[in-house]
Wavefront OBJ file of the C-alpha trace (Angstrom):
o trace
v 67.036 33.609 -9.243
v 66.063 35.898 -12.101
v 62.493 36.932 -12.858
v 62.651 34.997 -16.115
v 63.756 31.801 -14.393
v 60.990 32.145 -11.826
v 58.401 32.585 -14.580
v 59.706 29.561 -16.443
v 59.335 27.454 -13.304
v 55.785 28.661 -12.725
v 54.772 27.447 -16.154
v 54.669 23.750 -17.044
v 57.930 23.643 -19.014
v 59.207 24.498 -22.475
v 57.347 21.694 -24.243
v 53.940 22.800 -22.994
v 54.812 26.480 -23.529
v 55.629 25.800 -27.159
v 52.547 23.655 -27.629
v 50.460 26.542 -26.287
v 52.181 28.965 -28.660
v 51.421 26.667 -31.617
v 47.812 26.344 -30.543
v 47.302 30.108 -30.163
v 49.136 31.071 -33.358
v 47.399 28.350 -35.391
v 44.014 29.601 -34.183
v 44.577 33.322 -34.765
v 47.069 33.269 -37.655
v 49.322 35.853 -35.992
v 50.119 36.976 -32.460
v 52.516 39.636 -31.150
v 55.315 38.561 -28.834
v 53.955 40.770 -26.058
v 50.559 39.033 -26.188
v 52.163 35.601 -26.078
v 54.368 36.607 -23.146
v 51.335 37.832 -21.209
v 49.346 34.702 -22.068
v 52.143 32.381 -20.941
v 53.283 34.392 -17.944
v 56.909 34.472 -19.095
v 59.281 37.124 -20.404
v 59.363 38.271 -24.019
v 62.929 36.938 -24.191
v 61.644 33.461 -23.328
v 58.956 33.734 -26.004
v 61.508 34.793 -28.621
v 63.640 31.766 -27.747
v 60.625 29.463 -28.041
v 59.661 31.012 -31.374
v 63.152 30.446 -32.758
v 62.969 26.773 -31.795
v 59.511 26.386 -33.351
v 60.632 28.121 -36.548
v 63.692 25.852 -36.757
v 61.301 22.897 -36.516
v 59.216 24.334 -39.372
v 56.127 24.743 -37.196
v 55.577 28.500 -37.567
v 57.188 31.620 -39.025
v 58.795 34.362 -36.965
v 57.928 37.820 -38.294
v 58.662 41.290 -37.015
v 57.131 41.653 -33.564
v 55.466 38.247 -33.417
v 54.749 34.865 -34.948
v 52.683 33.821 -37.936
v 51.095 30.471 -38.774
v 52.391 28.656 -41.834
v 49.651 28.614 -44.500
v 48.182 25.154 -45.124
v 50.581 23.632 -42.604
v 49.937 20.132 -41.391
v 48.310 19.652 -37.983
v 50.545 19.738 -34.895
v 52.826 16.752 -34.476
v 51.816 14.029 -31.995
v 54.234 15.495 -29.484
v 52.501 18.862 -29.725
v 49.091 17.187 -29.409
v 50.248 15.339 -26.326
v 51.602 18.494 -24.730
v 48.354 20.340 -25.437
v 46.324 17.535 -23.842
v 48.721 17.457 -20.898
v 48.064 21.153 -20.363
v 44.336 20.607 -19.852
v 43.478 20.381 -16.145
v 47.228 20.332 -15.546
v 46.946 21.320 -11.882
v 44.472 18.516 -11.180
v 46.727 15.995 -12.930
v 49.721 17.120 -10.896
v 47.819 16.752 -7.629
v 46.532 13.318 -8.629
v 50.050 12.260 -9.591
v 51.520 13.517 -6.332
v 48.906 11.588 -4.327
v 49.391 8.433 -6.400
v 53.171 8.636 -5.989
v 52.639 8.205 -2.248
v 51.388 4.675 -2.985
v 54.712 3.650 -4.526
v 57.599 2.062 -2.629
v 61.182 3.039 -3.574
v 61.970 -0.301 -5.241
v 58.516 -1.128 -6.630
v 57.803 -2.517 -10.069
v 54.961 -0.439 -11.468
v 53.127 -0.278 -14.785
v 52.175 3.136 -16.155
v 49.444 3.440 -18.779
v 49.513 5.762 -21.782
v 47.769 9.126 -21.512
v 48.539 12.444 -19.897
v 47.461 11.709 -16.306
v 49.619 8.558 -16.082
v 52.420 10.612 -17.661
v 52.034 13.113 -14.815
v 52.684 10.245 -12.412
v 55.928 9.433 -14.234
v 56.910 13.084 -13.797
v 56.033 12.889 -10.093
v 58.134 9.813 -9.299
v 60.334 10.867 -6.369
v 64.092 11.126 -6.675
v 64.507 8.170 -4.340
v 62.480 5.872 -6.602
v 64.849 3.200 -7.921
v 62.422 0.562 -9.110
v 61.071 -0.631 -12.431
v 58.589 1.099 -14.730
v 56.717 -0.977 -17.306
v 54.913 1.079 -19.935
v 53.482 1.332 -23.429
v 53.746 5.126 -23.302
v 56.380 6.610 -25.594
v 56.500 9.927 -23.649
v 56.994 8.020 -20.370
v 59.873 6.055 -21.909
v 61.469 9.259 -23.191
v 61.014 10.964 -19.834
v 62.566 8.219 -17.734
v 65.445 7.204 -19.977
v 67.707 9.688 -18.202
v 66.931 8.151 -14.793
v 69.898 5.807 -14.393
v 68.437 4.388 -11.175
v 65.132 3.427 -12.839
v 64.767 0.345 -15.029
v 62.393 1.103 -17.898
v 60.679 -1.751 -19.711
v 59.005 -0.519 -22.889
v 56.355 -2.856 -24.265
v 57.129 -2.323 -27.934
v 54.935 -3.069 -30.898
v 53.072 -0.900 -33.383
v 53.617 2.771 -32.560
v 50.264 4.613 -32.499
v 51.021 8.208 -33.436
v 47.661 9.553 -32.243
v 48.059 8.004 -28.768
v 51.887 8.138 -28.569
v 51.854 4.546 -27.352
v 52.638 1.029 -28.483
v 49.793 -1.359 -29.319
v 49.025 -4.546 -31.210
v 49.868 -8.259 -30.928
v 53.555 -7.725 -30.123
v 52.668 -5.339 -27.301
v 50.100 -7.760 -25.915
v 52.632 -10.594 -26.031
v 55.150 -8.465 -24.151
v 52.514 -7.467 -21.576
v 51.802 -11.126 -20.870
v 55.417 -11.625 -19.767
v 55.683 -8.868 -17.157
v 54.293 -8.404 -13.665
v 53.937 -5.224 -11.634
v 52.961 -4.621 -8.054
v 50.720 -1.773 -9.192
v 49.190 -0.914 -12.552
v 48.387 2.796 -12.794
v 45.889 3.369 -15.576
v 44.071 6.285 -17.091
v 40.603 6.473 -18.594
v 38.544 8.659 -20.883
v 35.595 8.573 -18.498
v 34.146 6.731 -15.509
v 30.718 6.241 -13.974
v 28.994 3.832 -11.586
v 29.310 1.016 -14.144
v 33.035 1.272 -14.695
v 35.771 3.020 -16.635
v 35.816 3.834 -20.325
v 38.459 4.348 -22.990
v 38.444 5.829 -26.479
v 37.454 3.656 -29.425
v 41.038 3.474 -30.731
v 42.484 2.659 -27.319
v 44.533 -0.287 -26.149
v 42.075 -2.467 -24.148
v 43.717 -5.875 -24.512
v 47.057 -4.591 -23.263
v 45.499 -2.582 -20.426
v 43.482 -5.569 -19.230
v 46.486 -7.901 -19.414
v 48.623 -5.512 -17.374
v 45.796 -5.195 -14.830
v 45.471 -8.976 -14.666
v 49.212 -9.420 -14.072
v 49.467 -6.694 -11.421
v 48.915 -7.181 -7.699
v 46.624 -4.151 -7.746
v 45.124 -1.721 -10.264
v 44.796 1.996 -9.547
v 42.760 4.391 -11.695
v 44.085 7.949 -12.079
v 41.259 10.236 -13.164
v 40.422 13.918 -12.800
v 36.943 15.034 -11.741
v 35.887 16.272 -15.206
v 35.906 12.697 -16.502
v 33.101 11.717 -14.141
v 30.898 14.131 -16.098
v 31.469 12.949 -19.667
v 30.218 9.933 -21.632
v 32.645 7.148 -22.398
v 32.594 5.323 -25.743
v 34.087 1.927 -24.818
v 33.689 0.168 -21.447
v 37.083 -1.219 -20.396
v 36.354 -2.698 -16.976
v 33.975 -2.611 -14.062
v 34.858 -0.854 -10.829
v 35.229 -4.251 -9.176
v 38.420 -4.715 -11.199
v 40.011 -1.743 -9.448
v 41.754 -1.705 -6.099
v 41.865 2.083 -5.815
v 40.818 5.327 -7.499
v 42.870 8.525 -7.211
v 41.154 11.770 -8.191
v 41.339 15.484 -7.425
v 37.755 15.917 -6.165
v 35.169 13.590 -4.750
v 33.197 11.936 -7.554
v 29.417 12.241 -7.851
v 27.597 10.434 -5.040
v 26.417 7.520 -7.183
v 29.948 6.917 -8.471
v 31.426 7.171 -4.985
v 28.891 4.661 -3.675
v 29.730 2.314 -6.542
v 33.460 2.613 -5.844
v 32.902 1.746 -2.194
v 30.536 -1.104 -3.048
v 33.175 -2.537 -5.377
v 35.650 -2.609 -2.494
v 38.056 -0.082 -4.038
v 39.797 2.594 -1.978
v 39.164 6.226 -2.854
v 42.019 8.702 -2.589
v 41.281 12.408 -3.057
v 44.298 14.600 -3.767
v 45.001 17.260 -1.151
v 42.448 15.639 1.105
v 42.391 12.844 3.621
v 41.851 9.344 2.319
v 38.142 8.665 2.076
v 37.105 6.059 4.641
l 1 2 3 4 5 6 7 8 9 10 11 12 13 14 15 16 17 18 19 20 21 22 23 24 25 26 27 28 29 30 31 32 33 34 35 36 37 38 39 40 41 42 43 44 45 46 47 48 49 50 51 52 53 54 55 56 57 58 59 60 61 62 63 64 65 66 67 68 69 70 71 72 73 74 75 76 77 78 79 80 81 82 83 84 85 86 87 88 89 90 91 92 93 94 95 96 97 98 99 100 101 102 103 104 105 106 107 108 109 110 111 112 113 114 115 116 117 118 119 120 121 122 123 124 125 126 127 128 129 130 131 132 133 134 135 136 137 138 139 140 141 142 143 144 145 146 147 148 149 150 151 152 153 154 155 156 157 158 159 160 161 162 163 164 165 166 167 168 169 170 171 172 173 174 175 176 177 178 179 180 181 182 183 184 185 186 187 188 189 190 191 192 193 194 195 196 197 198 199 200 201 202 203 204 205 206 207 208 209 210 211 212 213 214 215 216 217 218 219 220 221 222 223 224 225 226 227 228 229 230 231 232 233 234 235 236 237 238 239 240 241 242 243 244 245 246 247 248 249 250 251 252 253 254 255 256 257 258 259 260 261 262 263 264 265 266 267 268 269 270 271 272
């Protein structure tokens, strides 16, 4: 295996690499190839290839020795936004996803929420998984379409560019007609009262999928126990389990236990 291939595998993939390049170049206006290679932990050859692809997409300009932002360019596309968000706390999301994947049987029917932590679960589905995935997430649909052994049910409707997900009356109607053994959902925040979503989220669809599932599992990294949440989606008593990368604050952990939900901590034993 070449050094370049090894570096590529250490990073989170071409999509996130290119999103990081866009973010850095947009912020500074110009960056040399050598600086980008050091920042990403890949070879300069890999950076040049990424820059060519980004220039072909009209997202930046390749100049001698580096890359330059396009003056007055529009903000990054939704795909770039999603990749940037996916890169935040990426290690925690991967560990959460790996732990959550252990809760899935090979022929299960599961529902996967929109958002980057649920998307990490879709990435972590084992090769032997040959069940059904129900989702509103456009990135999850795109990711799993190549899995011939996985049946993907996309709950279509109005495509929300900012969330990269389907929403609206048609989506809610479709959600009412499906049933999953487990609904894996994400959240913007959580505390002892419950879990929260953003103001432009998809609460009706999330709640319907939770209602139709045998169990509901929250996937949430530890930083979201420390932030305020704008819109309360559900109380902890509506969850059957919480999967996180670190133990939550003591008051939240007590509330989870009092609600009768299981607590799973990634890379740690199941909390009893």
